[in-house]
N, C-alpha and C positions, 0 to 999 in steps of 0.2 A: 863326707856326710852322705848317707843313703836315706832317701826319703821313705822308701818302702819299709825300712827298719824302724824309723820313727813312727810311721803309721801302725805297724804291727805291735809295737810296744804300747802305743796309745789304745789300740783295740783291746789288748790284754788287760790293761788297767781298767778300762770301762766295763769289761765283763766282770772283773773282780768287784767293782763298785756295785754293780747290779746284783751280784750274788750275796752281798753283805746286807743283812737286815738292818744292822745298826747304821750303816752309811746311808741306806735308802731313807730311813726315818729322819736322820739328821739333815739330809739335803732336800728332801721332797716335802714331807709333812710339815716340818717347821717353816719352810719357805711359804707354804700356802696360808698358814694361819698367823704368822708373826705380825706382819704389818697390819692386816685387818684387825687383829686382836688389840694392837696398840691403839689404833684409831678408835675402836669401839670402847675400850676401857677409858681412854682419855676423854672422849665425848661424854660418856656416862658420868665420869668424875666431875667434869666442868659443869654439867647440867645439875648434878646433885648439889654442887657447891652453891650455885645460884639459888636452887630451891630452898636451901637451908640458910641463906644469907639474909641481908636486910632488904628493905623495899627496893624495887626496881622501877626505874623511870621510863615510861613509854609515852611517846608522842602519838596523839590520835588525830585523825583528819576531821572528825565531826564530833559535835556535842554528844550524839547518841553513842558513839564509840567510847568517849570519855566516861560516860555514865556506866556503860557495860563493863569496861575494863576496871572501873573503880570498885566493882564488886569482887574482883579477883584478889585472892590473898597475896600479900607481899608485892603488890603492883601500885605504883603511883602514876596516874594518868594525867597528862596535860594536853590542852588543845594547841595544836600547831597548824597554822593556816598556810597552805602552799607547800608543795613538795620541795621547792628550792630551799625554803627556810628549814625544812626538816633535814635535808641532806647536809646543810651547813652546820646544824646543831649536832648531827651525828658525827661529823668530822671533828668537831670541837669537843666531843664527849659530854655535851650538855644533856643528851638523852641517850638511852641505851638502844632503843629501837623506835621505829615509826610504823604505825599500823593504819591501814586504810582499806576501804571496801571497793574493789573495782566494780564496774558496771556488770561484768560477767558473773559476779557473785563470788562468794568466798571471802578470804582475807589475804592481804598482801603485806608482808613484813619487810621493811627495809632496814639494813644494818650496815656497819662499816667494818670490814675485816682488818682494817689497819689498827684496830684496838681489840685486845682480847676480851675486854668487858662487853663490848657490843657483839662480838662473835658468839660467845657462849650465852649471852642474854637472848639473842635471837632464837636459839634453839629452845631455851626455856619458855619464851613467849609463845613459840609455836605449839609447844606441848600444852601450855595453859589454855590457849584458844581452842585447841581440839578437845580438851577435857572439860573446861569450865564453860565455854560458850556453845558447845554442842556442834562445832564445825566438824564435818566429816573429814576423815584422813585424806589428804591430797588436795583439799580445798584451801589449804593455807600455804602460800608460796613465800619463798625467801628471795630477796634481791640485795646484792652487794652494791652499795653506792660509792665505794671507794674507787680509786683510779682504775682505768681499764687494765685488765690483765692481773690484778691483784685478787687472788682467790682466798680460799679458806686458810686462815693463818695457822690453825692447828695442823691441818693436813700438810701444808707446805713445810712445816718443821719436822713432823713425825715421819713422813714418807721417805725422805732421804736417810734419816737415821735408821729406820727399820730396814730399808734395802741394803744399807751398808752392813748392818749386823747380819742379815741373811747371807750376804755374799761372804762375809768373814767366816761365819760358822760353817757354811758349806765348803768353802775352799780349804779351811783348816781341817775339817774332817776328811776330805778327800786326799789332801796332801799327806796327812798322817798315815792313812791307809796305803798310799802308794810308796811310802818311804820307810818309816819306822816299823810299821806292822809287818811289812814285807821282810825287813831285816830280822825281826824277831821270829817270823815264821820259817826262816832259813832259806828263803828263795832269792834273797838279794845277791849273795855271793855267786850262786850258779849263773845268775843273769849277767853279772859282771864278767864271768869267765867264759862266756859264749863267743867272745871275739868281737862283740859290738863295741863301738867307741863310747867313752863316757859321755860325750856330747849327745850322741844319739839316744842314749838311755835317759839322760836328763831331759832332753827335748821331748821325748815321747811321754814321759811322766807329766811334764808341764802342760802339754797339749791336752792330755786326758783330764787333768785337774781343771784346766781352763774351760773345757767343754762342759764338764759337770757343774762348775760354778755358774756358767752362763745359763744352763738349763734351770738351775735353782733360782737364779735371778729372774728368769722368764716366768717361772711359777709364782714367785713373790710379786712381780709386777702384775701378773694376771689376777692374783688374789686381791691386790690393791684396786685395780680397775673394777673388779666385780663389786667390791665394797662401796666404791664411790658411786657406781651405777645404781646400787640398791638403796644405800643409806643416805647418799648425798646427791639426789637427782638434780638439784638446782645448782650444783657446783660447776664452775667453768675452769677449774685448774688444769684439766687435761684436755688439750687440743691436739690436732694432728702433728703440728710442728713440735709442740712440747713433748709429746710421746716419743717422737724420733730422737730428740736430744736426751730424754731420760733413758731411752734404750741404749744410746751410744755411751753415755756416762756409766751405765750399768756394765757394759762390756769392758770399758776401761777399768772400772773398779774390780771386776772379776779377774782381769789379767793381772792387775797389781797384786791382789791378795794371793792369787795362784802362784805367781813367781816368788813372792816373799815366803809363803808357807812351804813350798817345795824346798827352797833353800834352807829354811829352818829345820825341816824334816831330814834333809840330807846330812846336816851337821849334828843332829841329835842322835843319841845312842839308845834312848828309852822313850816309850810313849809318854810317860809323865813329863820328861824334859821337853818334848815337843809340845805337849798340851800347855805347859807353862808359857811358852812363847805365843801360841795361838790364843790363849786365854787373855793375855795382856793386850794383844792387838785387837781382839774382838771387843774388849772393854773400851779401848781407845777409839773404836770406830764410831761411837755415839758422841764423843766429845765435840767434833766439828759442828754437828747440828745444834748442840747446846750453845756453842759460841756464836754460830750464825743466826740464832734466833733474835739477836739484837744488833747484828751487823747490817751495814747498808746493802741494799739490793743493787746488783749490777757491778759489784767490786770483785768478782771472782777472779779476774785476771791478775789481781795483786797477790793472790795466795798461791801462785804456781810453785814457789819453792817448797811448799808443804803439800805433797801430792794428795793425801787423803782429804785435807781441808779444801784443796782446789776442786777436786771432783765433787765433793758434797756441795760446795758453793755453786758450781755450775748447775747441778741438778736442782738445788733450791731456787736459784734465780729463774730457771726455766719454768718451774711451777708458778712463779710469780709473773710469768709472761715476759721476762727479760732474758733474751738468749744471746750469748756471746760465743760465736764460733772461734774467735781467737783464743779465748780461755779454754775451750774444748780441745783445740789443736795443741795448746801448751800442755794440757793434761795428758794427751796421748803421747806427746814427745817425752815428757818426764817419765811416764810409765814405761816407755820403750827403753830408756836409758837404765831405769831400775831393773828392768827385765834382764838386760845384758849383765848387770852386776850380780843379780841373783843367780843367773846361769853360771857365771864364773865361780861363785861361792858353792853352788851345788856340785860342780865338776870337781872342785877342790875337796869337798866332803866325800865324794865317791872315790877320789884318789886315796884319801886317808884310809877309807874302808878297804880298798883293794890291797893296800900295803899292810893293814893290820892282820896279824896272824890269827888263824882260827883257834878255837879252844883246844882242839886236839893237838895242834902243833904247839900250843903254849904249854900243855901238860907234858909233852915229850921233852 
């Protein structure tokens, strides 16, 4: 194995990625807008659902607030004395939100992110206060009264799903460009015949796809952080330690998808065949998040036999404030083992291609 050969092949693939407009759009533009788009659309849909639904129950700290909120359409206001009582009622689901007026002015809305009804009701109440009560934007604050570390339920579900789809789409597009499209362009066989080993060729392509997928995930994560900073300034789901774990799981996911998709590309003979593999896997990338939306937080270590589910669970738990480095280590180990298997499959695919006669030889 010659490291300089692997690096040279990786550089060649990265230059080809940058020269392809289709690849740049699939890996960069989509990465920036996909997760923020999911969060924005879901937030709008949940707020609209509440605005069109039945009356909402809000607890108020004073009689004056009860009277003021009573004039707002679709709101049923009740007097709740004491913040402790309000938090208990929020956790039990007896009220959707609790409104009070701090001494500093403005309004403070308390909600519980452990229930989706309280989560999206808080957003609707905030909009109602700003529009109906004349509160200036930014004078209405949101506070999550659920247990420490539990953040926005919607974001904790959608961010892992969105990042997994971003990683899958970018790795799939890059892997197809590095394998099947190169074969169709007629540059694959000359590369095989230059005297480099099949392992060096496969390793170089995997490194290039991995670097591209990591760059795409970094952009996706950056877009997500920008959305949270702008649209969710009161959210506490992203902390320093949480960001480190999310970044680590993103790298593991990028490696997993890169290894698998390069192997799929090496055994495929047409772009359509390779796209059928990547399309199925990209669709399945969102399934773990749907399953985990009702799964217990902190149980990621139990999902290690299913790598994609395990990685998504670690990321989801980190956003909830529950970090398991044991589960993270298991994810990395399983990904490494799958990488070895994918490399073996890729080398076998290159061997078949090397033995397959060219069209001119076949016609002779």
